[in-house]
N, C-alpha and C positions, 0 to 999 in steps of 0.2 A: 503492498499499500503506498510505504515511501516515496517511492521509488513514481509514483504518480504527483506527486507534490512537488512543485516547481517555485523555492525562493529563490528570492533574486533582492539582493538589498540595494536602497536607495533612498534619496533623502527626499522627502516631501514634503514640499514648499507651502509656504504659505501663500496665499492667492494675493498676486502684487506687491510681494516683500520679495527682498534680494534675498533675505535669511532663512534658513530651515527653522521653521517654526518647532516640529520635531523631529530625531532625525530615528527613523522607525523601519524595522524590518517590513516588507511587502511580503506576501505568502499568497501566492498564485495557485489555485487548487481547482483540476480541471473536471470535468462531467463529461460523462460518453455520451450524454445530448449534442457536444459543440459548442456550448458555453465556457467563459472560465468566471470564478470570484476569486476577486482582487480585494486582500484584505489587511489594512493598515492599523493597528492599533499601538497609543501609548499612554503613559500615567501619565495624567496632567495635577494634578493635587489631590492634597489630602484633605477630607473633609471631615473633622472631629465634631461628634453631637456634644458636643459641651466645650464652650469657652474656658471652664476651669478644669484643671487636670493635676492638684495635686494628690491624689490618691492615685491617677492615672487615667484612661481615657476611652472612647471605646469612637471608633472611626471610620469611614465609609473611604472610596477613591472615585475623584472624578477622572473618565476616562474618555479620549477623545478618541474616534474611530472612523476611519476612509473607507469603505464599502464598495468596489464599482463591478459591475456584470459587464464582461468584452467575450467576442465571439459570436456566433450564431442559436439560436433556439434559444434565446435568455428564458427563461420564465418570470413571471410576476412575482414570485417570491419564492424564497427555500421555504423548508420545512421546519428545520430545525437551526438555530443562529447562537449561540450562547456562550460564555465564555468565565474562566476562572483566571484569577490575576493573583500570582503570589509576590507575597511579600515578606520576605524572611520566612518564617516556618507556617505563617497564614494565610488565606488560603478568601479572596475577595468575588461573589458570585455574582455576574452581571447578565443581560439581557444585550441581544442587539437587533436589529431591525430586519427582518429576513427579506425587506424589499431593497435593501442598499442605502444608501447616502453619506452622507457626511454628517458630525454631530458630537455631539458630547452626551455620555451616560453617567448615572453616579453607581456604583456598586450596592449592595443590600445586604450584606454578611454583617455589619455592623460588630467589627472586628477588635476585640480588648485589647491595647496598650498600658502596660502598667509603668512605662517612664511618664516622663511631667514634659514634654515635649510638643503641647497641641499647637500652641502658636507658633512654633517652627518647623516643625515636621514636615517634610517631601518624601514625592515616593522616592528617592535617592536617599533618602537620610532612614528610610523606614524598609530599603530594600527592595522593594517594587520590579521586578526584571524579568520578571517571565510571565506568561499565561495561554492558557491554553484555549482551543475553539471547540467545541462542541459541534458539528455542521451534517446537514443529513438535508436534501434534496431532490430531486429530479435529476437524475443520472449520476449523484451522488452517494454512494452508502455512506452508512450515520459512520462517520470515524471522528477522532480529536488531532488539531495539528496543536504542535507546539509551536509555540512565537518568541524567541528573546525579544525583550524590549530593550534597546538601547537611548538611553539617559543623553539627550548633549546640552541641556543648558534650557529649558523653557521661554522663551520669550514671553513677554508683558503679552503680548495681545494678541489673538490666530483672527485676520481679516479678512475678508471677503466681499468682490463686488464692488470694486470702490471704482468711480465711474463720474465723471461729467457732462451735462446736456446742457446747452446752447436752448433758451428760451426768447419768447415775445423782449423781453426788457431786461432780462437777468441771464445768469448761468446756475444751474443746482449742481449741485456738488451731492454726492449720499456714497455710502457704502455700510455696511454689516457689521458686525463681529460673533464668530460663535463661541467663544473666551475672552475673557479678560482677568488678567491674575498683577493685582498694583497698581493699574492704568491710571493714571490722573486725569489727564488730557489730550484732545487731540487739536491740531491747528491745520487749517487748511492756507496751503500757499498757493503764492500765482505767479506764473513769469513769462515774460515777452519774447524770452529766448534759450529758456529749460537750465539758466546758467543763474542768475540774480534773480532770488524771490523774495515776495513781500507776504504780509500775510492779509490773508482775506477775513478768517474768522476764526475763532479760539473755541471749544465744545468739549464740555467736562465731559469724562469717559466716568463708566460704570464702577468704577477699582475693580471692585472683583463678582465677573459672572459667569456660569458654564452655559448659559440662555441665549439664545437668538436674539440681536439687541439690533434695529435700524437707525442710522444718525442721518442727515441730509443738514445743510449748508447752503444757504443762496447768496450769490454774489450778486450785488445791486450795482456793480460800476464796474462790467466785462470791461476788458479789452475789444476793439473793434477788431476785425482779421485774427488771426489765430491766436492763440495762446495757452501755455502748459499749466494743470494744478497736480499737484502733488498734496499727501497728507504727510504730516509728522503725528507721530505719537510718542510721550513723552510720562515716564512712569515716576511712581512717587519718591524713587531715587534719583530721578531728573535725567535716568537712561532716556536715549532717544531712538526711534524706529524713523524710515522713513520708506514712503510707498513708492514705487513705480508714478513717473509720470503720465498725464493723459494728456491729450490735445484737444481743442475745441475751438473751433471756426466759429465768431458770433458775428453775428452781422443787423445791424439793425433797420435796416431795410428802408433809409433816409437817403442812402446815396451821398453823405456826408465824406468828404475825404479832404485830407491837406497834403500837401506839397510844394518841396520838394522834401522828400523822405528818403534817406538819411539826407540831412541837412547838415552843410558849410557854415552857411550865413544864421543870418538871425531872422532875416521874414521869412514867414508862413504864408502861405495863401491856402484857400478852402473853395469847394468846389461843392455846390448842392446845399448851400444858406441861400433862402431867400428872403430873410430880413435879419441881417447880422445885426443888429442895436437890439435884436431881443437875446443876443447868446452874450453867455456870460461864461467867459474859458480859465478855468484850471489849469495848471500846470505843474502836474507831480512827478516824482523820480520814482528811482527804481523801489524804493523801500515805503511809497504810498507817501509820502511827506510833501503838502502843497509846497513850491516856492516860487507862484505867481498867479495873481487873480487879476486878468480886467475883462471889461465889455466891448465888444468888438463894435468897432464903428464901419467897418467892410470889408469884404470877404479877404482880406489880410491883416495881420499884425507884424510889429518888428517887435520880437521877444526879449528878452534882455540877455545878457550877455551869461552865460550857463556853462557849468562844466559837459566834458564830453560822457556820454551816455544814453540808455534806456529810459523817455519818459511816457508821460500817459497826458495827452490834450482831452481834458473834458469840455465838453460846451456844451452847457445847460441853456433850452430855449425857455424863457421866463415866460413866455405867452402859454406854450405847452403844457412845460413840465418835464418835455423827451430829453434824455442824457445821452449822447453821442460821446464813445469813448475812443479815442484815435491813438494807435502807437506812434511814437516820435524817435527818432532819433538824431541826437546829435554830436556829428563829427567833431 
C-alpha cells in the first residue's frame, strides 16, 4: 500500500506573499478511479481552554489544511477524512472536510498538559510534529497515511485574495485572512512606479483569529492611469510583511490630461478642461504631502520650482465636486 502513496516535499506559499506561511509535507494519494487527493497539514497554534495554568491546563491545537483534488473522475467528496495529530506522547483528533478546500480546524481531544506554559506554548514547544490521516473514498480503500509536519516559523497572517478594482470615482482594495496570529494592523500602500510608496489607509487587524475574515479599503483619490497597490502587515512586535503589488488602471472618464509629462520645466498644460476657473489644483509628492495649491485661470499653470520626482496633480472641480488625479513627473 505504501508504494501507492506519492509523497512530495514542497513549500506551501501564502497567496500573494513572497514568504511561506508554513513549510509542509504535501502527500498525494492516488485512487483507482483516476483522481488524486493532495493533502497538506500544519499545526498553527495551541488553544488552551483556560488562561490560568498554575496547576496545568487542557488544550487543543489549531490546524491549517489545504486539500485539493486533481486528475479525472473527481468525486463530490470522500467518505472518510480524519486526522490524529501527535504532540509528544499526546494525540489530538480532528476532522477534515471530505470535499476538500483550504481553512483551519481545531482539534477536539482537550489534552491535559501539566506544565505552566499556557500563555507561551506553541506546536513546536509541545512537539506537535506528526499527523496521521485516515482516508477512504471512491477508488481509495480505507488506509492511514503518516505525514511528518515541518515547523518553519509561522508568519503572523495567512492572507488570500488580495486585489484592487477601479470603480467610477475610486479604487476598492480588498483581501481576506484565514488565520491571524498577533496581527496588529494592515496598511494599504500605493505607488505610481512600483518603487516609491505612499500610505492610502491603515486598518486594525484582528490580533488573533482562526476564521475567515474579509477586509476592504477605498482609495478616494486614485491616480489616473496605471498605479500599483500593495499590503503591508505589521504584527504586535513590529515585524512587517508585504504582499506582492497589483496594478490598477484608473480613468475618470472626463478625458482631462496634463502635458508635458515628464516635464523638464515648470509650465504644465491641460486638455479637457472646459471651465479652468472652477478648478482647484493640488500638487502632492510621492509621500502624499501637499506641496502646492492654486486655482487655475487658464488651461495651463506655471508651477513653482520643485525637486525631480513623481507627483500627483489633483484637480478639484468646485462646481461639480469631481476630482481628477493625474500622474506628474518632474525631471
